[in-house]
C-alpha positions in Angstrom: -0.2 0.2 0.1 1.3 3.7 -1.0 0.1 6.4 1.2 1.1 10.4 1.1 1.2 11.5 4.9 -0.3 15.0 5.3 2.4 17.9 5.8 2.1 21.5 7.0 2.4 23.6 4.0 5.2 26.3 3.6 3.1 29.0 2.1 0.3 31.4 2.8 -3.2 30.9 1.2 -3.1 34.6 0.5 -0.1 34.0 -1.8 -1.4 30.5 -3.5 -4.6 32.5 -4.4 -2.3 35.6 -5.8 -0.2 33.1 -7.9 -3.3 31.4 -9.1 -5.3 34.9 -10.0 -2.2 35.8 -12.0 -2.8 33.0 -14.9 -6.1 34.7 -15.5 -7.2 30.6 -15.9 -10.5 30.4 -13.6 -13.6 30.3 -15.6 -12.2 30.2 -19.2 -13.7 28.3 -21.6 -12.8 24.6 -22.4 -9.3 24.2 -25.0 -8.4 21.4 -26.9 -4.9 21.3 -25.2 -6.0 20.4 -21.6 -8.7 18.2 -22.8 -5.7 15.9 -24.7 -4.0 16.1 -21.2 -6.7 14.8 -19.1 -7.3 12.0 -21.9 -4.1 10.9 -22.1 -4.2 10.7 -18.2 -6.5 8.5 -18.2 -5.5 6.4 -20.6 -2.0 6.2 -18.7 -4.0 4.8 -15.4 -6.8 3.1 -17.4 -8.9 5.1 -15.2 -12.4 6.5 -15.8 -12.1 9.8 -14.5 -9.1 11.9 -14.9 -9.2 16.3 -14.3 -7.4 19.4 -14.7 -8.5 21.4 -11.6 -7.2 24.4 -9.4 -8.4 25.5 -5.8 -9.8 28.5 -6.0 -10.8 30.5 -2.9 -14.0 28.4 -1.5 -14.4 26.0 -4.6 -12.7 23.6 -6.9 -12.7 24.1 -10.4 -12.1 22.1 -13.2 -10.0 23.7 -16.5 -10.8 19.8 -18.0 -11.7 16.8 -17.2 -13.4 13.1 -18.3 -15.8 11.4 -16.2 -16.6 14.1 -13.9 -19.4 15.7 -16.2 -19.3 19.0 -14.1 -16.9 21.9 -13.8 -16.9 22.3 -10.4 -17.6 20.8 -6.9 -17.9 22.4 -3.3 -14.8 23.4 -1.6 -15.4 20.9 1.4 -15.8 17.6 -1.0 -12.8 18.5 -2.5 -9.5 15.8 -2.1 -7.6 17.6 -4.0 -7.8 20.6 -1.6 -5.6 18.2 0.2 -3.2 16.9 -2.5 -1.8 20.6 -2.6 -0.6 20.6 1.0 1.5 17.8 0.4 5.5 18.3 -0.2 4.9 15.3 -3.1 2.5 13.5 -5.1 -0.6 12.2 -3.1 -1.9 8.8 -4.1 -4.6 7.0 -2.2 -4.8 3.7 -3.0 -8.2 3.4 -1.4 -10.1 6.2 -0.2 -12.2 4.1 2.7 -9.3 3.1 4.1 -8.0 6.9 4.6 -9.5 8.8 7.6 -9.9 12.3 6.0 -12.2 10.7 3.2 -13.9 8.0 4.7 -17.2 10.3 5.3 -17.0 11.9 2.1 -19.8 11.8 0.1 -17.9 11.7 -2.9 -16.4 8.4 -1.5 -19.7 7.1 -0.2 -22.7 8.1 -3.1 -19.9 8.5 -5.9 -17.8 5.8 -4.8 -14.4 7.0 -5.4 -12.0 4.5 -4.4 -8.7 5.8 -5.8 -6.9 9.1 -6.1 -3.6 10.0 -7.9 -2.8 14.0 -8.2 0.2 15.9 -8.8 0.5 19.6 -8.0 0.6 22.3 -10.6 3.1 24.6 -9.1 3.7 28.2 -10.1 7.1 29.4 -10.9 7.3 30.5 -7.8 6.6 27.0 -6.0 3.1 27.8 -5.2 0.5 25.1 -5.9 -2.3 25.9 -7.5 -4.3 23.0 -8.2 -3.6 19.6 -9.4 -3.5 16.9 -12.3 -5.4 14.1 -11.2 -7.1 10.5 -11.8 -9.4 8.8 -10.1 -10.9 5.3 -10.1 -14.4 3.6 -8.6 -12.1 0.6 -7.4 -9.2 0.7 -4.9 -5.5 -0.1 -5.7 -3.8 -1.5 -3.3 -0.5 -1.6 -5.3 -0.8 2.2 -6.2 0.8 3.5 -9.2 3.8 2.3 -11.7 7.1 4.3 -11.7 5.8 4.9 -15.3 2.4 6.4 -13.8 3.8 8.8 -11.7 6.3 10.0 -14.5 3.2 10.4 -16.9 1.2 12.5 -13.9 4.5 14.4 -13.1 5.2 15.2 -16.9 1.4 16.1 -17.3 1.9 18.4 -14.8 4.5 20.2 -16.1 2.9 20.6 -19.2 -0.2 22.3 -17.9 1.9 25.0 -16.2 3.6 25.6 -19.5 0.4 26.2 -21.2 -0.5 28.4 -18.4 2.7 30.4 -18.5 2.4 30.4 -22.1 -1.0 31.8 -21.8 0.1 34.4 -19.3 3.0 35.5 -21.5 0.6 36.0 -24.2 -1.6 37.9 -22.3 1.2 40.0 -20.8 2.7 40.4 -24.2 -1.2 41.4 -25.4 -1.4 43.8 -22.5 1.7 45.3 -23.1 0.7 45.3 -27.1 -2.3 47.3 -25.8 -0.5 49.6 -23.2 2.0 50.6 -26.3 -1.2 51.4 -29.0 -2.8 53.5 -26.2 1.1 55.4 -25.5 0.9 55.4 -29.4 -2.3 56.8 -29.4 -2.5 59.3 -26.9 0.9 60.7 -28.4 -0.8 62.5 -30.6 1.9 65.5 -30.8 4.4 62.9 -32.0 4.7 61.2 -35.5 5.9 57.2 -34.3 6.2 55.6 -37.8 8.0 52.1 -38.2 9.6 50.5 -41.4 11.3 47.9 -42.4 15.0 47.7 -43.7 13.8 48.7 -47.2 12.0 51.6 -45.7 8.4 50.2 -46.3 6.1 51.5 -43.5 4.9 48.8 -41.2 2.9 50.8 -38.7 1.9 54.0 -38.6 0.4 56.0 -35.0 -2.2 58.3 -35.0 0.0 61.3 -34.0 1.3 60.3 -38.1 -1.8 60.4 -38.9 -2.7 63.7 -37.4 0.3 65.5 -38.4 0.8 64.2 -42.1 -3.0 63.3 -43.3 -2.2 59.8 -44.1 -4.4 57.1 -42.3 -2.3 54.0 -41.8 -4.6 51.7 -44.0 -3.0 54.4 -46.8 0.8 53.8 -45.6 1.1 50.6 -44.9 3.5 49.0 -47.1 4.2 52.2 -48.3 7.9 54.0 -49.3 8.7 56.3 -46.7 9.9 58.3 -49.4 6.4 59.7 -49.7 6.5 62.2 -46.7 10.3 63.2 -47.6 10.5 66.6 -50.0 11.2 66.3 -53.6 14.7 68.4 -53.6 15.7 65.3 -50.8 14.4 62.5 -52.5 16.5 63.7 -55.5 19.1 64.2 -53.2 18.9 60.3 -52.0 18.4 61.6 -48.3 15.9 59.3 -46.8 18.5 56.1 -48.2 21.8 58.3 -46.6 19.1 58.5 -43.2 18.5 54.9 -42.7 22.3 53.8 -43.9 23.3 56.6 -41.3 20.7 54.9 -38.3 22.0 51.7 -38.7 25.3 52.2 -38.8 25.5 54.7 -35.9 22.0 53.7 -34.0 20.8 57.1 -34.1 20.2 59.6 -36.7 18.9 63.3 -35.8 15.6 64.3 -38.1 16.1 67.8 -38.5 14.1 68.8 -41.6 11.3 69.8 -44.1 8.8 67.3 -44.6 5.6 66.6 -46.8 2.3 66.6 -45.4 -0.7 64.5 -47.7 -1.9 68.1 -49.0 1.6 69.0 -50.0 1.9 71.9 -47.4 5.3 71.4 -45.6 6.6 71.1 -41.8 9.8 71.4 -40.2 10.1 68.0 -38.4 12.5 67.6 -35.4 12.9 63.9 -34.3 15.3 60.9 -34.5 15.2 57.8 -36.6 16.7 54.6 -34.9 16.9 50.7 -35.9 14.9 47.9 -34.3 16.3 44.9 -33.7 15.7 41.2 -33.1 16.4 38.9 -30.4 19.5 38.5 -32.1 20.5 42.2 -31.7 20.6 42.3 -35.7 18.6 45.1 -37.1 15.0 44.4 -38.7 13.8 47.6 -39.1 14.0 51.4 -38.1 11.8 53.8 -36.2 11.3 57.5 -36.7 9.8 59.6 -34.3 9.6 63.0 -35.3 7.5 66.2 -33.8 6.2 69.2 -35.3 8.4 72.3 -34.8 7.5 74.9 -37.6 6.6 77.4 -35.4 9.4 76.8 -33.3 12.0 76.6 -36.2 10.5 79.9 -37.4 11.0 81.5 -34.3 14.6 80.4 -34.2 15.1 81.9 -37.7 13.9 85.0 -36.9 15.6 85.0 -33.7 18.7 84.6 -35.5 18.0 87.1 -38.4 17.1 90.1 -35.6 20.6 89.0 -33.9 22.1 89.2 -37.1 20.5 92.5 -37.8 21.7 93.6 -34.4 24.9 92.9 -34.9 25.3 94.4 -38.1 23.3 97.5 -36.5 26.1 97.2 -33.5 29.1 96.9 -36.1 27.6 100.1 -38.0 27.5 101.8 -34.9 30.8 100.8 -33.6 28.7 99.6 -30.4 29.8 97.1 -28.0 27.0 94.6 -26.5 27.1 94.2 -22.9 24.8 92.2 -20.2 24.9 91.0 -16.4 22.6 89.6 -13.9 21.1 92.9 -12.1 23.2 92.1 -9.3 26.3 92.9 -11.7 27.6 89.6 -11.8 28.0 86.7 -14.2 29.4 89.7 -16.9 29.0 88.9 -20.7 30.8 91.0 -22.9 31.0 90.8 -27.1 34.0 91.4 -28.5 33.8 95.1 -29.1 33.2 95.6 -25.6 36.1 93.4 -24.5 38.3 95.7 -27.2 36.9 99.1 -26.1 37.6 97.7 -22.4 41.2 96.5 -22.5 40.2 92.4 -22.4 41.2 89.7 -24.4 38.2 87.3 -26.2 39.2 84.9 -23.8 40.2 86.6 -20.6 37.3 86.1 -17.9 35.6 89.2 -16.7 34.2 90.8 -13.3 32.4 93.7 -12.3 35.4 94.8 -10.0 38.6 93.7 -12.1 37.8 93.5 -15.2 35.5 96.8 -15.0 35.6 99.1 -11.9 39.7 98.9 -12.3 40.0 100.3 -15.8 37.4 103.5 -15.3 39.5 106.5 -14.4 40.0 107.6 -10.5 37.8 110.4 -11.6 35.2 108.8 -12.6 34.7 105.6 -10.7 32.6 106.6 -8.0 30.3 108.5 -10.2 30.0 105.6 -12.0 29.6 103.5 -9.2 26.8 105.8 -7.7 25.0 105.4 -10.6 25.1 102.0 -11.5 23.7 101.4 -7.7 20.9 104.0 -8.2 19.7 102.5 -11.4 19.8 99.4 -9.9 18.1 100.2 -6.4 14.0 98.5 -5.8 12.9 101.8 -6.4 15.8 102.9 -9.0 15.2 103.8 -12.7 16.4 100.5 -13.9 18.3 102.8 -16.3 21.8 104.1 -17.0 23.0 106.8 -19.5 26.7 108.3 -18.6 30.1 109.1 -19.6 33.0 108.1 -18.3 36.8 107.3 -18.7 38.8 104.2 -18.9 42.4 103.5 -19.0 44.1 100.7 -20.7 45.8 98.1 -18.6 48.2 97.5 -21.6 49.3 101.2 -22.7 47.7 103.1 -20.1 45.7 105.0 -23.1 42.4 107.0 -22.2 39.7 106.6 -23.4 35.8 108.2 -23.1 33.3 105.9 -23.0 29.5 106.4 -23.6 27.3 103.7 -21.9 23.7 103.0 -21.7 21.9 100.3 -20.2 18.4 99.3 -18.6 17.5 95.8 -16.6 15.1 93.7 -19.0 12.8 90.5 -18.4 14.5 87.5 -20.2 12.8 84.8 -21.7 12.7 82.6 -19.2 11.9 85.2 -16.7 15.4 85.8 -15.1 16.1 89.5 -15.0 19.2 91.2 -16.7 20.9 94.0 -17.1 21.4 94.7 -21.1 23.5 97.6 -22.6 25.6 99.0 -25.2 29.1 100.7 -24.7 30.7 103.3 -27.5 33.6 105.1 -28.1 33.3 108.8 -27.9 36.9 109.6 -27.4 37.5 111.4 -30.6 34.1 113.1 -29.8 35.5 114.8 -26.4 38.5 115.4 -28.6 36.4 117.6 -31.1 34.2 119.5 -28.0 37.5 120.1 -26.4 39.0 121.8 -29.8 35.8 123.5 -30.3 35.8 125.0 -27.0 39.5 126.2 -27.6 38.5 127.7 -30.9 35.7 129.5 -29.5 37.6 130.8 -26.6 40.6 132.1 -28.8 38.1 133.6 -31.2 36.6 135.3 -28.7 39.8 137.0 -27.4 40.5 137.9 -30.9 37.4 139.9 -31.3 37.9 141.8 -28.3 41.6 142.6 -29.7 39.9 144.1 -33.1 36.9 146.0 -31.2 39.9 147.5 -29.4 42.1 148.3 -32.6 38.8 149.5 -34.0 38.2 152.1 -30.9 41.8 153.3 -31.3 41.9 154.1 -35.0 38.2 155.5 -34.3 39.8 157.9 -31.4 43.3 158.6 -33.7 41.0 159.5 -36.8 39.5 162.0 -35.1 41.9 164.0 -33.1 43.3 166.0 -36.4 40.2 166.5 -38.6 38.6 169.6 -38.9 35.0 168.3 -40.6 33.0 165.5 -40.5 33.7 164.5 -43.6 37.5 164.2 -43.1 36.8 162.3 -40.1 34.4 160.1 -42.3 36.7 159.6 -44.7 40.1 159.0 -42.4 37.9 156.3 -40.7 36.6 154.4 -43.8 40.2 154.4 -44.9 41.3 152.5 -41.7 39.0 150.5 -41.3 38.9 149.1 -44.9 43.2 148.5 -44.1 42.0 146.5 -41.4 40.1 144.3 -42.8 42.5 143.8 -45.6 44.9 142.7 -43.1 42.5 140.0 -41.5 42.3 138.8 -45.0 45.5 138.1 -45.3 46.1 136.7 -41.8 43.5 134.6 -42.4 44.9 133.2 -45.3 48.0 132.4 -43.4 46.0 130.9 -40.5 47.0 133.8 -38.5 50.6 133.0 -38.5 52.5 136.2 -40.3 51.5 138.5 -43.1 53.8 141.9 -44.9 51.4 144.3 -44.1 53.4 147.3 -45.9 54.4 145.1 -49.2 50.8 144.1 -49.4 49.2 147.2 -48.8 51.2 148.9 -51.1 50.6 146.4 -54.5 46.8 147.0 -53.8 47.2 151.0 -53.6 46.3 150.7 -49.8 47.3 153.9 -47.7 47.5 154.2 -43.8 48.2 157.7 -43.7 45.7 160.0 -42.7 45.0 162.3 -45.1 46.1 165.4 -42.8 49.3 163.8 -42.7 50.0 162.9 -46.1 53.0 164.9 -48.2 51.5 167.8 -50.4 52.6 167.8 -53.7 
């Protein structure tokens, strides 16, 4: 007689039930694979009854059976519920001689006298049911080694089927999730192709972005959404080859929609590989960046125009944080303030140290006033700088304002301009004005002397008029001569005689 003693399970019922639930097998329709297993089990034992059964919470359910005619029995009548608690296969040669089953209605009323069951174990070793064989006749001799092996093998085959179903279910779930993800990514065109560039999948985002439906694009060449000029240059093939050789390729170019319009696509092309690591196709992910591309192009154009304007006006550009840290100077600003192209710059050493000592305190005061919480936020000032290389003094005109950056960051931005030549011209004008005032005063003094001397020796108003007129005419001619020589020198007597000018008053001229 072969009997299997009971043993205490090493698992928790909640864990076992959770393992059974993960297979999603309960209450599913019959399947040929499991029906074949129970027929094979019954034949191997020459028994009238065999089943693939699962022990659920409060019930025993048959996935496949022969000789029973039902798909479930009450849990308190289940013999298999005892079998899953064994360490090994449970063999009962005669149920009437086993105190656990002697009073079981299945034994008394249905006459079940023999039982042999092999456990169905999950990948973690948790028993979820059995493959069992039953007979209405006792079998005192038990089972043969071949019959034991048959039950063990069939139990493993049931679990292989369950694992395959579970893997297939997971794959289907993954496929559904992936499809949901693809369908929800409506801002992205997600496309797969074979190695010849034929479309094998076309996401909802691709249909929304480019206008072709998946049915229209499946089996079509990816050339359809490349521009004619790119097709003429062989760009699709080159990008596919680059993606296969390097593992990825950037997709930054114009593409076509079904209606012929273009959009600027930003994305990536990458290979799809099989289980052996060899490429089996390509994946393209694209996004419409037309607006961003236009904004970037406009910004680049604006920056180019700004650079041209700065260059035309000989202006230097600078920016910093409002706290006057993290200074950024362009090449012109660096040149004006005496810094090389790669030399680091800061407010104290790079800027203030180069400001003329007589202007430094005023520059600091203006900057601080502009950046104060209640300040104007702008500067407009002139100051001198001294070159650290040759000590040359320059006049600088600086303008600046606090501005709001794209990310909300506040910046202090502005320009500088070399006004040294203007300052020198202004100083020269002041000198000329002072000299002119001095010479006008001298000229008026001479005129006053001429008038005074001319009136001394005349007898009549007519003589006074003639004397004063002649002398003023001589003075005017003298000024013309001095102007022609930049007020350096002029041969007065020679020029007067050559032009018939006589400065001797009529009363003093020798009489003929």
